[in-house]
Residue frames as qw, qx, qy, qz and C-alpha x, y, z in Angstrom:
[[0.111, -0.892, 0.227, 0.375, 2.87, -21.75, 0.26],
 [0.465, -0.321, 0.664, 0.490, 5.27, -23.91, -1.72],
 [0.494, 0.494, 0.643, 0.314, 3.07, -24.21, -4.78],
 [0.117, 0.977, 0.144, -0.107, 2.80, -20.40, -4.82],
 [0.321, -0.721, 0.467, 0.398, 6.61, -20.07, -4.68],
 [0.531, 0.030, 0.716, 0.452, 6.93, -22.51, -7.65],
 [0.388, 0.778, 0.478, 0.125, 4.37, -20.48, -9.63],
 [0.075, -0.952, 0.132, 0.266, 6.53, -17.41, -9.17],
 [0.488, -0.405, 0.654, 0.413, 9.58, -19.45, -10.35],
 [0.580, 0.432, 0.648, 0.238, 7.63, -20.20, -13.56],
 [0.260, 0.932, 0.095, -0.233, 7.92, -16.60, -14.66],
 [0.820, 0.301, 0.108, 0.475, 11.39, -17.34, -15.80],
 [0.163, -0.979, 0.031, 0.121, 13.21, -14.47, -14.10],
 [0.751, -0.130, 0.267, 0.590, 16.38, -13.76, -16.04],
 [0.457, 0.421, 0.282, 0.731, 18.29, -11.27, -18.13],
 [0.089, 0.381, -0.013, 0.920, 17.28, -7.61, -18.17],
 [0.558, -0.635, -0.368, -0.386, 14.27, -8.16, -15.88],
 [0.747, -0.529, -0.260, 0.308, 16.65, -8.75, -13.01],
 [0.341, 0.575, -0.144, 0.730, 18.53, -5.43, -13.46],
 [0.384, -0.248, -0.606, 0.651, 19.43, -4.01, -9.99],
 [0.168, -0.860, -0.421, -0.232, 16.84, -1.74, -8.48],
 [0.132, 0.624, -0.293, 0.712, 17.93, 1.54, -6.97],
 [0.351, -0.102, -0.732, 0.574, 18.40, 1.68, -3.17],
 [0.252, -0.818, -0.517, 0.009, 15.84, 3.01, -0.73],
 [0.275, 0.320, -0.147, 0.895, 16.36, 6.64, -0.14],
 [0.245, -0.572, -0.634, 0.460, 15.01, 8.09, 3.19],
 [0.083, 0.727, 0.323, 0.600, 12.94, 11.18, 2.69],
 [0.523, -0.317, -0.475, 0.633, 14.44, 13.08, 5.56],
 [0.059, -0.315, -0.108, 0.941, 13.51, 16.76, 4.64],
 [0.438, 0.628, 0.335, -0.549, 10.68, 18.63, 3.11],
 [0.332, 0.609, -0.509, -0.510, 12.69, 18.88, -0.21],
 [0.063, -0.182, 0.972, 0.132, 13.22, 15.10, -0.20],
 [0.277, 0.372, 0.855, -0.231, 9.44, 14.52, 0.18],
 [0.294, 0.478, -0.048, -0.826, 8.22, 17.22, -2.24],
 [0.542, 0.197, -0.513, -0.636, 5.49, 15.84, -4.54],
 [0.493, -0.064, -0.868, 0.004, 4.96, 12.81, -2.25],
 [0.139, -0.183, 0.516, -0.825, 3.14, 14.45, 0.55],
 [0.755, -0.073, -0.058, -0.649, -0.07, 12.60, -0.23],
 [0.717, 0.050, -0.688, 0.105, 1.68, 9.41, 0.71],
 [0.367, -0.594, 0.395, -0.597, 1.13, 8.81, 4.55],
 [0.173, 0.099, -0.947, 0.250, 1.02, 6.39, 7.29],
 [0.648, -0.377, -0.365, -0.552, -2.15, 4.74, 8.29],
 [0.059, -0.252, 0.790, -0.556, -2.29, 4.10, 12.04],
 [0.614, -0.224, -0.591, -0.473, -4.73, 1.30, 12.91],
 [0.748, -0.549, -0.334, -0.169, -6.44, 0.87, 16.22],
 [0.345, -0.853, 0.337, -0.199, -3.34, 2.13, 18.04],
 [0.777, -0.361, 0.514, 0.038, -1.50, -1.08, 17.44],
 [0.707, 0.175, 0.532, 0.432, -0.53, -1.45, 13.71],
 [0.218, 0.749, -0.122, -0.614, 0.30, 0.68, 10.66],
 [0.684, 0.339, 0.520, 0.384, 0.47, 0.48, 6.95],
 [0.150, -0.283, 0.274, 0.907, 1.17, 2.87, 4.11],
 [0.353, 0.688, 0.634, 0.001, -1.54, 4.54, 2.09],
 [0.221, -0.055, 0.299, 0.927, -1.91, 7.27, -0.55],
 [0.343, 0.549, 0.339, -0.683, -4.42, 9.88, -1.37],
 [0.313, 0.228, 0.734, 0.558, -6.30, 9.41, -4.69],
 [0.068, -0.734, -0.404, -0.542, -8.76, 12.14, -3.99],
 [0.099, -0.575, 0.324, -0.744, -9.28, 14.72, -1.23],
 [0.699, -0.359, 0.247, -0.568, -11.22, 12.13, 0.75],
 [0.992, 0.024, -0.015, -0.127, -10.01, 8.69, -0.31],
 [0.245, -0.661, 0.709, 0.032, -6.89, 6.78, 0.73],
 [0.880, 0.262, -0.365, -0.156, -5.80, 3.71, -1.31],
 [0.304, -0.559, 0.746, -0.196, -4.23, 0.97, 0.73],
 [0.336, 0.099, -0.929, -0.122, -4.06, -2.87, 1.05],
 [0.691, -0.385, -0.332, -0.514, -7.25, -4.64, 2.17],
 [0.783, -0.167, -0.567, 0.196, -5.46, -6.79, 4.70],
 [0.206, 0.224, -0.398, 0.865, -4.36, -3.84, 6.62],
 [0.464, -0.359, 0.059, -0.808, -7.91, -3.45, 7.89],
 [0.880, -0.253, -0.361, -0.176, -7.97, -6.90, 9.53],
 [0.477, -0.676, 0.505, -0.245, -6.56, -7.94, 12.90],
 [0.508, 0.403, -0.757, -0.077, -4.06, -10.69, 12.26],
 [0.055, -0.194, 0.878, -0.434, -4.63, -12.26, 15.60],
 [0.444, 0.234, 0.664, -0.555, -8.35, -12.50, 15.37],
 [0.262, 0.206, 0.812, 0.479, -9.09, -12.28, 11.77],
 [0.081, 0.797, 0.571, -0.183, -11.72, -9.61, 12.40],
 [0.282, 0.709, 0.186, 0.619, -12.11, -6.22, 10.69],
 [0.284, -0.224, -0.377, 0.853, -10.80, -3.33, 12.75],
 [0.119, 0.808, 0.480, -0.321, -13.43, -0.65, 13.38],
 [0.489, 0.635, 0.262, 0.538, -13.26, 1.78, 10.49],
 [0.103, -0.939, 0.013, -0.327, -13.14, 4.70, 12.76],
 [0.746, -0.599, 0.162, 0.241, -10.08, 3.34, 14.51],
 [0.720, 0.296, 0.263, 0.569, -8.05, 4.23, 11.39],
 [0.055, -0.923, -0.020, 0.381, -6.08, 7.47, 11.13],
 [0.744, 0.497, 0.152, 0.421, -4.25, 8.91, 8.19],
 [0.374, -0.781, 0.113, 0.486, -1.09, 10.92, 8.66],
 [0.685, 0.691, 0.113, 0.201, -0.31, 12.51, 5.25],
 [0.476, 0.710, -0.302, 0.422, 3.35, 13.01, 4.69],
 [0.759, -0.651, 0.027, -0.022, 4.19, 11.77, 8.23],
 [0.660, 0.471, -0.313, 0.495, 7.94, 12.67, 8.88],
 [0.406, 0.168, -0.538, 0.720, 9.80, 12.97, 12.11],
 [0.105, -0.358, -0.705, 0.604, 6.85, 13.24, 14.40],
 [0.265, 0.477, 0.153, -0.824, 4.78, 15.59, 12.25],
 [0.421, 0.418, 0.769, 0.238, 2.22, 15.23, 9.47],
 [0.021, 0.136, 0.348, 0.927, 1.12, 17.65, 6.63],
 [0.561, -0.254, -0.113, -0.779, -2.36, 16.73, 7.60],
 [0.101, -0.013, 0.926, -0.362, -4.22, 14.48, 10.16],
 [0.612, -0.076, -0.227, -0.754, -7.46, 12.85, 9.42],
 [0.459, -0.056, 0.824, -0.328, -9.54, 10.15, 10.99],
 [0.075, -0.117, -0.881, -0.452, -11.39, 7.48, 8.88],
 [0.591, 0.021, 0.139, -0.794, -15.12, 7.76, 8.39],
 [0.916, 0.115, 0.315, -0.222, -15.51, 4.31, 6.75],
 [0.078, -0.495, 0.786, 0.363, -13.61, 1.88, 4.55],
 [0.900, 0.282, 0.097, -0.318, -14.41, -0.63, 1.77],
 [0.419, -0.399, 0.753, 0.314, -12.44, -3.59, 0.45],
 [0.283, 0.210, -0.748, -0.562, -12.33, -5.22, -3.01],
 [0.775, -0.059, 0.070, -0.625, -15.63, -7.02, -3.38],
 [0.911, 0.131, -0.384, -0.076, -13.80, -10.34, -4.12],
 [0.190, 0.538, -0.677, 0.465, -11.29, -10.02, -1.31],
 [0.855, -0.412, -0.247, -0.194, -11.32, -12.81, 1.27],
 [0.170, -0.751, 0.565, -0.297, -8.99, -12.39, 4.20],
 [0.653, -0.287, 0.669, -0.211, -9.48, -16.00, 5.15],
 [0.848, 0.451, -0.126, -0.247, -9.21, -17.42, 1.61],
 [0.856, -0.303, 0.371, 0.194, -6.89, -20.25, 0.99],
 [0.738, 0.421, 0.232, 0.475, -5.49, -19.30, -2.37],
 [0.393, -0.578, -0.003, 0.715, -2.72, -16.68, -1.69],
 [0.251, 0.066, 0.454, 0.852, -2.57, -15.41, -5.32],
 [0.118, -0.688, -0.579, -0.421, -6.31, -14.59, -5.30],
 [0.422, -0.775, -0.319, 0.345, -5.80, -12.71, -2.01],
 [0.413, -0.314, 0.201, 0.831, -2.92, -10.74, -3.40],
 [0.173, 0.319, 0.575, 0.733, -4.69, -9.76, -6.67],
 [0.265, -0.714, -0.484, -0.430, -7.77, -8.36, -4.72],
 [0.574, -0.418, -0.414, 0.569, -5.84, -6.95, -1.77],
 [0.144, 0.321, 0.113, 0.929, -7.13, -3.42, -2.17],
 [0.190, -0.679, -0.643, 0.300, -9.08, -1.12, 0.08],
 [0.103, 0.582, 0.090, 0.802, -10.32, 2.55, 0.08],
 [0.320, -0.460, -0.570, 0.601, -10.44, 4.49, 3.29],
 [0.025, 0.766, 0.310, 0.563, -12.79, 7.51, 3.27],
 [0.306, 0.055, -0.405, 0.860, -11.63, 10.36, 5.48],
 [0.083, -0.692, -0.667, 0.265, -13.94, 12.18, 7.74],
 [0.107, 0.894, 0.045, -0.432, -12.85, 15.48, 6.31],
 [0.751, 0.603, 0.027, 0.270, -11.22, 16.28, 2.88],
 [0.593, -0.415, 0.147, 0.673, -7.51, 17.14, 2.79],
 [0.391, 0.860, 0.241, 0.222, -7.32, 20.49, 0.96],
 [0.383, -0.772, 0.251, 0.440, -3.80, 21.74, 1.05],
 [0.553, 0.771, -0.266, -0.170, -1.74, 22.85, -1.92],
 [0.037, -0.631, 0.775, -0.017, 1.19, 20.84, -0.63],
 [0.430, -0.022, 0.890, -0.152, -0.78, 17.65, -0.40],
 [0.523, 0.379, -0.314, -0.696, -1.95, 16.64, -3.98],
 [0.853, 0.067, 0.470, -0.217, -3.84, 13.43, -4.59],
 [0.186, -0.352, 0.776, 0.489, -2.29, 11.08, -7.10],
 [0.727, 0.281, -0.193, -0.597, -3.96, 9.90, -10.30],
 [0.751, -0.110, 0.648, -0.062, -4.48, 6.24, -10.94],
 [0.288, 0.566, -0.570, -0.522, -2.86, 4.73, -14.03],
 [0.896, 0.185, -0.268, -0.300, -2.95, 1.55, -16.06],
 [0.892, -0.333, 0.285, 0.110, -1.39, -1.77, -14.94],
 [0.000, 0.780, -0.538, -0.318, 2.24, -1.77, -15.96],
 [0.879, 0.354, -0.292, -0.130, 3.64, -4.18, -18.51],
 [0.887, -0.335, 0.108, 0.299, 6.36, -6.76, -17.67],
 [0.656, 0.174, 0.061, 0.732, 9.78, -5.10, -17.70],
 [0.006, 0.846, 0.155, 0.511, 8.38, -1.67, -16.88],
 [0.381, 0.127, -0.475, 0.783, 10.16, 0.49, -14.47],
 [0.419, -0.734, -0.419, -0.330, 8.18, 1.57, -11.36],
 [0.171, 0.382, -0.526, 0.740, 8.88, 3.25, -7.99],
 [0.566, -0.552, -0.612, 0.006, 7.55, 2.77, -4.44],
 [0.042, -0.506, 0.374, -0.776, 7.17, 5.17, -1.51],
 [0.742, -0.366, -0.553, -0.101, 6.67, 3.35, 1.71],
 [0.359, -0.665, 0.495, -0.430, 7.07, 3.29, 5.52],
 [0.777, 0.020, -0.628, 0.025, 8.24, 0.07, 7.34],
 [0.751, -0.599, -0.266, 0.078, 8.82, -1.23, 10.83],
 [0.684, -0.333, -0.030, 0.649, 12.43, -0.04, 10.90],
 [0.173, 0.062, 0.199, 0.963, 11.65, 3.30, 9.16],
 [0.082, -0.654, -0.749, 0.067, 8.33, 4.29, 10.69],
 [0.143, -0.759, -0.254, 0.582, 8.96, 7.87, 11.24],
 [0.164, 0.653, -0.305, -0.674, 9.71, 8.95, 7.68],
 [0.862, 0.447, 0.147, -0.188, 8.83, 7.66, 4.14],
 [0.409, -0.427, 0.636, 0.497, 11.47, 6.14, 1.89],
 [0.631, 0.636, -0.112, -0.431, 11.58, 6.28, -1.93],
 [0.596, -0.115, 0.694, 0.388, 12.79, 3.46, -4.12],
 [0.245, 0.604, -0.186, -0.735, 12.94, 5.35, -7.36],
 [0.620, 0.404, -0.532, -0.411, 13.38, 2.47, -9.67],
 [0.441, -0.174, 0.878, -0.061, 12.54, -1.19, -9.53],
 [0.281, 0.193, -0.669, -0.661, 11.09, -3.44, -12.15],
 [0.828, 0.081, 0.195, -0.520, 7.95, -5.39, -12.96],
 [0.192, -0.377, 0.892, 0.160, 9.30, -8.91, -13.33],
 [0.110, -0.168, -0.911, -0.361, 6.03, -10.39, -14.41],
 [0.526, -0.086, 0.054, -0.844, 2.26, -10.38, -14.25],
 [0.278, -0.004, -0.960, -0.036, 0.65, -13.45, -12.88],
 [0.278, -0.513, -0.811, 0.036, -2.91, -14.39, -11.91],
 [0.208, -0.872, -0.343, -0.281, -3.88, -10.77, -11.34],
 [0.613, -0.718, 0.044, 0.326, -0.64, -9.91, -9.38],
 [0.397, 0.841, -0.324, 0.174, 2.36, -7.99, -10.12],
 [0.876, -0.307, -0.002, 0.371, 5.76, -9.60, -9.27],
 [0.223, 0.921, -0.174, 0.267, 8.47, -6.96, -8.64],
 [0.755, 0.056, -0.356, 0.548, 11.92, -6.58, -7.35],
 [0.169, -0.763, 0.063, -0.621, 10.92, -3.64, -5.09],
 [0.366, 0.076, -0.735, 0.566, 12.18, -3.54, -1.49],
 [0.553, -0.545, -0.169, -0.608, 9.35, -3.91, 0.97],
 [0.243, 0.039, -0.838, 0.486, 9.01, -4.92, 4.67],
 [0.236, -0.593, -0.739, 0.216, 6.43, -4.87, 7.47],
 [0.060, -0.650, -0.231, 0.721, 4.55, -1.61, 7.37],
 [0.012, 0.283, -0.526, -0.802, 4.98, -1.23, 3.57],
 [0.180, 0.410, 0.878, 0.169, 1.64, -2.93, 2.84],
 [0.172, 0.847, 0.477, -0.157, -0.63, -0.62, 0.99],
 [0.224, -0.613, 0.258, 0.712, 2.23, 1.56, -0.27],
 [0.603, 0.726, 0.091, -0.317, 1.61, 3.03, -3.72],
 [0.652, 0.003, 0.544, 0.529, 3.51, 1.52, -6.72],
 [0.246, 0.802, -0.001, -0.545, 4.10, 4.41, -9.19],
 [0.677, 0.367, 0.411, 0.488, 4.61, 4.55, -12.90],
 [0.120, -0.725, 0.030, 0.678, 6.35, 7.56, -14.22],
 [0.470, 0.192, 0.645, 0.571, 6.16, 6.75, -17.89],
 [0.182, 0.825, 0.474, 0.247, 3.61, 9.62, -18.61],
 [0.305, 0.461, -0.167, 0.816, 5.88, 12.14, -16.87],
 [0.475, -0.506, 0.213, -0.688, 3.56, 12.33, -13.91],
 [0.047, -0.132, 0.941, -0.307, 3.66, 9.88, -10.90],
 [0.732, -0.118, -0.237, -0.628, 0.49, 7.62, -11.33],
 [0.484, -0.265, 0.774, -0.311, -0.40, 4.82, -8.93],
 [0.597, 0.243, -0.612, -0.457, -0.62, 1.59, -10.88],
 [0.728, -0.181, -0.660, 0.042, -0.70, -0.95, -7.98],
 [0.440, -0.726, 0.343, -0.401, -0.28, -1.24, -4.12],
 [0.217, 0.400, -0.860, 0.232, 2.08, -3.42, -2.14],
 [0.840, -0.296, -0.176, -0.420, 0.36, -6.53, -0.87],
 [0.901, -0.382, 0.194, 0.066, 3.13, -9.02, 0.23],
 [0.159, 0.701, -0.679, -0.151, 6.64, -10.27, -0.31],
 [0.982, 0.055, 0.140, -0.112, 7.66, -13.74, -1.45],
 [0.348, -0.561, 0.666, 0.348, 10.64, -15.69, -2.84],
 [0.839, 0.501, -0.130, -0.170, 11.34, -16.93, -6.38],
 [0.833, 0.179, -0.346, 0.394, 14.00, -19.43, -5.46],
 [0.566, -0.361, -0.307, 0.674, 16.55, -17.38, -3.65],
 [0.138, 0.303, 0.171, 0.927, 15.34, -14.09, -5.18],
 [0.008, 0.477, 0.631, -0.611, 13.22, -11.95, -2.87],
 [0.013, 0.351, 0.529, 0.772, 10.35, -10.42, -4.69],
 [0.231, 0.243, 0.452, -0.827, 7.41, -8.18, -3.78],
 [0.092, 0.420, 0.844, 0.321, 3.84, -8.61, -4.99],
 [0.132, 0.142, 0.069, -0.978, 1.42, -5.98, -6.08],
 [0.409, 0.429, 0.732, -0.336, -2.33, -5.88, -6.60],
 [0.153, 0.424, 0.605, 0.656, -4.71, -5.18, -9.45],
 [0.094, 0.296, 0.288, -0.906, -6.63, -2.00, -9.39],
 [0.024, -0.221, -0.834, -0.504, -8.79, -1.94, -12.52],
 [0.351, -0.458, -0.449, -0.682, -12.52, -1.76, -12.59],
 [0.573, -0.469, -0.638, 0.214, -12.86, -2.87, -9.03],
 [0.300, -0.163, -0.254, 0.905, -11.62, 0.51, -7.87],
 [0.250, -0.220, -0.300, -0.894, -14.45, 2.26, -9.69],
 [0.598, -0.417, -0.635, -0.255, -16.90, -0.20, -8.03],
 [0.510, -0.355, -0.538, 0.570, -15.44, 0.56, -4.55],
 [0.072, -0.010, -0.034, 0.997, -15.88, 4.29, -5.22],
 [0.429, -0.317, -0.494, -0.687, -19.40, 3.74, -6.30],
 [0.586, -0.427, -0.679, 0.115, -20.11, 1.72, -3.10],
 [0.339, -0.256, -0.363, 0.829, -18.91, 4.64, -1.01],
 [0.084, -0.046, -0.205, -0.974, -20.97, 7.04, -3.03],
 [0.372, -0.403, -0.747, -0.376, -24.19, 5.13, -2.59],
 [0.480, -0.714, -0.467, 0.205, -24.51, 6.29, 1.07],
 [0.208, 0.645, -0.110, 0.727, -23.92, 9.89, 2.37],
 [0.571, -0.692, -0.380, 0.225, -23.61, 11.65, 5.72],
 [0.032, -0.971, 0.150, -0.184, -22.01, 14.58, 7.38],
 [0.586, 0.406, -0.499, 0.493, -18.36, 14.85, 8.07],
 [0.659, -0.690, -0.262, 0.146, -17.45, 14.56, 11.62],
 [0.170, -0.948, 0.267, 0.013, -14.74, 16.56, 13.49],
 [0.674, 0.500, -0.488, 0.241, -11.05, 16.07, 12.75],
 [0.776, -0.615, 0.136, -0.007, -9.17, 14.29, 15.47],
 [0.323, 0.748, -0.568, 0.117, -5.34, 14.61, 15.38],
 [0.938, -0.138, -0.305, 0.091, -3.73, 11.18, 16.35],
 [0.501, -0.796, 0.323, 0.107, -1.01, 10.92, 18.76],
 [0.458, 0.712, -0.531, -0.024, 2.51, 10.22, 17.78],
 [0.676, -0.472, 0.543, -0.160, 2.86, 7.22, 20.07],
 [0.121, 0.389, -0.881, -0.242, 5.11, 4.40, 18.86],
 [0.822, -0.039, -0.323, -0.468, 2.93, 1.45, 17.67],
 [0.637, -0.463, 0.564, -0.249, 2.99, -1.42, 20.16],
 [0.574, -0.080, 0.782, 0.229, 3.11, -4.06, 17.58],
 [0.373, 0.388, -0.477, -0.695, 2.60, -4.66, 13.84],
 [0.739, 0.124, 0.620, -0.233, 0.16, -7.21, 12.60],
 [0.707, 0.646, -0.065, -0.280, -0.05, -8.99, 9.31],
 [0.004, 0.618, -0.776, -0.129, 3.17, -10.94, 9.37],
 [0.877, 0.044, 0.392, -0.276, 1.22, -14.05, 8.43],
 [0.840, 0.510, -0.170, -0.075, 2.57, -16.92, 6.33],
 [0.898, -0.203, 0.139, 0.366, 5.91, -18.83, 5.98],
 [0.345, -0.597, 0.297, 0.660, 9.15, -17.62, 4.76],
 [0.378, 0.261, 0.696, 0.552, 7.90, -18.15, 1.25],
 [0.061, -0.638, -0.473, -0.605, 5.10, -15.63, 1.54],
 [0.341, -0.405, -0.521, 0.669, 5.04, -12.82, 4.10],
 [0.005, 0.910, 0.364, 0.196, 2.84, -9.81, 4.50],
 [0.484, 0.264, -0.224, 0.803, 4.88, -6.69, 4.82],
 [0.032, -0.053, -0.461, 0.885, 2.65, -5.16, 7.44],
 [0.464, -0.252, -0.277, -0.803, -0.77, -4.05, 8.43]]
């Protein structure tokens, strides 16, 4: 863990890159959430949750480590995953169960190199039925942001599990070994949250939240690479076909625990 922290320090975080990010804003009403209904909560095996976002009518983008049980290191059954689009105050815009899921081909949950795990910490969850609602519009995927770029994050977390929160502006402090280093505010449950760029005038997903770390005394968050691997994961799903199953609405029970808080104080998964 310590070598990883030192590597982050080597970014030379100073000057304008450390401009104060905006505060988290709870999306308490439908108006607050307008345009972000395709961000939702992924309930996993009735015991954990992460954040995810639709990138098509049937595909949810999230973090790969969310699909693993932190206690056993084993993959959760794909069908134990439920997506609650726009989950807020006990209701969702749409409820869908997962049909199957794929992770980045180079992702190794048990790998020893933390930076490699962050860079490839991406998964796609295919839903058992498409979400076709005018209020739930999938997000386009954009290019990896440059150092110094302003981005935003919409996420759930353990202390704000019943509604999403928006951090409209935080910064890319650096790009390192396939990972983004940001000053965005994340916590347990935020894993898989979409990191948005607004430079084109349209919200585009450019990364997903993987972990949080420290650069000296500065708390930072870490985002993944999307790139060509995302196309490969889509292709893997497209290679096999099958019929959609029936939709099962999940219960709104409070999660019993959250997994994925592995690591020392220097490197902590924010959920899943």
